[in-house]
C-alpha positions as CSV (number, residue, x, y, z in Angstrom):
1,M,9.8,23.3,-8.7
2,I,12.4,24.8,-11.0
3,D,9.8,27.1,-12.5
4,T,8.7,28.3,-9.0
5,I,12.3,29.1,-8.1
6,L,12.9,31.0,-11.3
7,A,9.7,32.9,-11.0
8,A,10.9,34.2,-7.6
9,V,14.2,35.5,-9.0
10,P,12.9,39.0,-9.9
11,T,11.3,39.4,-6.4
12,Y,13.9,37.8,-4.1
13,G,16.7,37.9,-6.8
14,L,19.9,38.5,-4.9
15,W,19.1,36.2,-2.0
16,I,17.9,33.4,-4.3
17,V,21.1,33.6,-6.3
18,F,23.2,33.5,-3.0
19,A,21.2,30.5,-1.7
20,A,21.4,28.7,-5.0
21,T,25.1,28.9,-5.4
22,F,25.7,28.0,-1.7
23,L,23.4,24.9,-1.7
24,S,24.6,23.7,-5.1
25,C,28.2,23.6,-3.8
26,L,27.0,21.0,-1.2
27,A,25.9,18.6,-3.9
28,L,22.2,19.5,-3.5
29,P,20.0,19.4,-6.7
30,I,19.7,23.2,-7.1
31,P,19.7,24.6,-10.7
32,S,22.3,27.2,-9.7
33,S,23.6,27.8,-13.3
34,L,20.1,28.3,-14.7
35,I,19.3,30.7,-11.8
36,M,22.4,32.7,-12.5
37,L,21.5,32.8,-16.2
38,T,18.0,34.1,-15.2
39,A,19.5,36.6,-12.9
40,G,21.8,37.8,-15.7
41,A,18.7,38.3,-17.9
42,F,17.2,40.5,-15.2
43,V,20.5,42.4,-14.9
44,A,20.3,43.1,-18.6
45,A,16.7,44.3,-18.2
46,G,17.8,46.6,-15.3
47,D,15.8,44.8,-12.6
48,L,18.8,43.5,-10.7
49,P,22.1,45.3,-10.0
50,L,25.1,43.7,-11.8
51,T,27.7,44.2,-9.0
52,F,25.6,42.8,-6.2
53,T,24.3,39.9,-8.3
54,I,27.8,38.8,-9.1
55,L,29.1,39.5,-5.6
56,L,26.4,37.5,-3.8
57,A,26.6,34.6,-6.2
58,W,30.3,34.5,-5.7
59,L,30.1,34.7,-1.9
60,G,27.4,32.0,-1.8
61,A,29.6,29.7,-3.9
62,I,32.7,30.3,-1.7
63,L,30.7,29.7,1.5
64,G,29.3,26.5,0.1
65,D,32.8,25.3,-0.9
66,Q,34.0,26.0,2.6
67,V,31.2,24.1,4.3
68,G,31.8,21.2,1.9
69,F,35.5,21.2,2.6
70,Y,34.8,21.2,6.3
71,L,32.4,18.3,6.0
72,G,35.1,16.4,4.0
73,R,37.7,17.2,6.6
74,R,35.5,16.0,9.4
75,G,34.2,13.0,7.5
76,G,31.5,10.9,9.2
77,D,27.9,10.0,8.3
78,V,27.0,13.4,6.8
79,T,29.4,13.2,3.9
80,K,28.6,9.6,3.4
81,R,24.9,10.2,3.1
82,M,25.4,13.1,0.7
83,T,27.6,11.0,-1.6
84,E,26.0,7.6,-1.5
85,G,24.1,6.3,-4.5
86,G,25.0,5.5,-8.1
87,K,25.5,8.9,-9.7
88,A,26.9,10.6,-6.6
89,A,29.4,7.7,-6.0
90,E,30.5,8.0,-9.6
91,L,31.0,11.7,-9.4
92,M,33.0,11.3,-6.1
93,A,35.3,8.8,-7.8
94,R,35.8,11.2,-10.7
95,A,36.6,14.0,-8.3
96,N,39.1,11.8,-6.6
97,T,40.9,11.2,-9.9
98,L,40.9,15.0,-10.7
99,S,42.2,15.9,-7.2
100,D,44.9,13.3,-7.2
101,R,46.3,14.3,-10.6
102,Y,45.9,18.1,-10.5
103,G,45.5,19.2,-6.9
104,G,44.8,22.9,-6.6
105,Q,44.4,23.3,-10.3
106,G,41.8,20.6,-10.2
107,V,39.9,22.6,-7.7
108,F,40.0,25.6,-10.0
109,L,38.8,23.6,-13.0
110,S,36.0,21.9,-11.1
111,R,34.5,25.3,-10.2
112,W,33.6,26.1,-13.8
113,L,35.0,24.0,-16.6
114,L,34.1,20.6,-14.9
115,S,31.4,22.0,-12.7
116,P,29.5,18.7,-12.1
117,L,32.5,17.6,-10.1
118,G,32.7,20.8,-8.0
119,P,30.8,19.8,-4.9
120,Y,32.5,16.4,-4.7
121,M,35.9,18.0,-5.0
122,N,35.1,20.0,-1.9
123,F,34.5,16.7,0.0
124,V,37.5,14.9,-1.5
125,T,40.0,17.7,-0.9
126,G,38.8,18.1,2.7
127,A,39.1,14.4,3.3
128,A,42.6,14.4,1.7
129,R,43.7,17.2,4.0
130,M,44.6,19.6,1.3
131,K,46.0,22.8,2.8
132,W,43.0,25.1,3.4
133,V,44.7,28.2,1.9
134,R,45.5,26.4,-1.3
135,F,41.9,25.1,-1.5
136,A,40.4,28.5,-0.7
137,V,42.5,30.5,-3.2
138,W,42.0,28.1,-6.1
139,G,38.3,27.7,-5.3
140,A,37.6,31.4,-5.0
141,L,39.3,32.0,-8.4
142,G,37.4,29.3,-10.0
143,E,34.0,30.4,-8.6
144,A,34.7,33.9,-9.9
145,V,35.1,32.5,-13.4
146,W,31.9,30.4,-13.0
147,V,29.8,33.3,-11.8
148,A,31.1,35.7,-14.4
149,I,30.4,33.2,-17.2
150,Y,26.8,32.4,-16.3
151,V,25.7,35.8,-15.2
152,G,27.4,37.2,-18.3
153,L,25.7,34.6,-20.6
154,G,22.3,35.4,-19.0
155,A,22.8,39.1,-19.7
156,G,24.1,38.6,-23.2
157,F,21.6,36.0,-24.3
158,S,18.6,37.0,-22.2
159,N,16.1,35.8,-24.9
160,Q,17.6,32.3,-25.2
161,I,18.3,31.3,-21.6
162,E,17.0,27.7,-21.9
163,A,19.0,27.0,-25.0
164,V,22.2,28.4,-23.5
165,A,21.6,26.5,-20.2
166,Q,21.2,23.2,-22.1
167,L,24.3,23.8,-24.1
168,A,26.4,24.8,-21.1
169,G,25.2,21.8,-19.1
170,N,26.0,19.3,-21.9
171,F,29.4,20.9,-22.5
172,S,30.5,20.8,-18.8
173,G,29.2,17.2,-18.4
174,A,31.0,16.0,-21.4
175,L,34.2,17.7,-20.2
176,A,33.9,16.1,-16.8
177,A,33.6,12.6,-18.3
178,G,36.4,13.3,-20.7
179,A,38.7,14.5,-17.9
180,V,38.1,11.3,-16.0
181,A,38.8,9.1,-19.1
182,I,42.0,11.0,-19.8
183,G,43.1,10.7,-16.1
184,L,42.4,7.0,-16.0
185,G,44.2,6.5,-19.4
186,L,47.3,8.3,-18.1
187,W,47.3,6.3,-14.9
188,L,47.0,3.0,-16.9
189,R,49.8,4.0,-19.2
190,S,52.0,4.8,-16.2
191,A,51.2,1.5,-14.5
192,L,52.0,-0.5,-17.7
193,R,55.3,1.3,-18.1
194,A,56.2,0.5,-14.5
195,D,55.3,-3.1,-15.0
196,K,57.5,-3.3,-18.1
197,R,60.5,-1.7,-16.3
198,L,60.0,-4.3,-13.5
199,K,60.0,-7.2,-16.0
200,R,63.2,-5.9,-17.7
201,K,65.0,-5.7,-14.4
202,Q,63.9,-9.2,-13.5
203,Q,65.1,-10.5,-16.9
204,A,68.4,-8.8,-16.4
205,G,68.8,-10.6,-13.1
206,K,68.7,-7.4,-11.0
207,L,65.6,-8.5,-9.1
208,P,64.4,-11.9,-7.9
209,E,61.4,-13.4,-9.7
């Protein structure tokens, strides 16, 4: 299926890029990063216009983010069905950790640096009632970085797309896991410190046992 989608890029390039970034931001299994890399290669070959390729990829991502945010805000069975299951539930939990700790900056990082968490951050921040303006601004900035990186990599390394795609995917996945581990570690340290303070107060007679 992926080969079929990539083969259609030179023919329906701009709209495939737009649809790919839009759908991937709704947690659908679309190889949007690989599609942008491929589009970047066609930009380098002169088969696709650089400005419109970047613009439509960016607009698709922003629109997908907004729909995901709306679904999270409304809640209900749609969001539940899209996030149920082992891996999806795990990513949702990681997105919760990132959102709780970093807020708007977490939205920005989840667009490009921790991209596997991006779609789930849309649902989480919508459900958490984050201010729409804050979400939209940070999200748009992050998507601009994401699109620029992948289209740029595709244009610069057009003869090594698969290798670059694998490297980028492994890197972002490792960072997402690392961010969660750090967040949980900081939370645990904070909880332990609070527990120690409580015990000191109890031993000093300031609080009842």
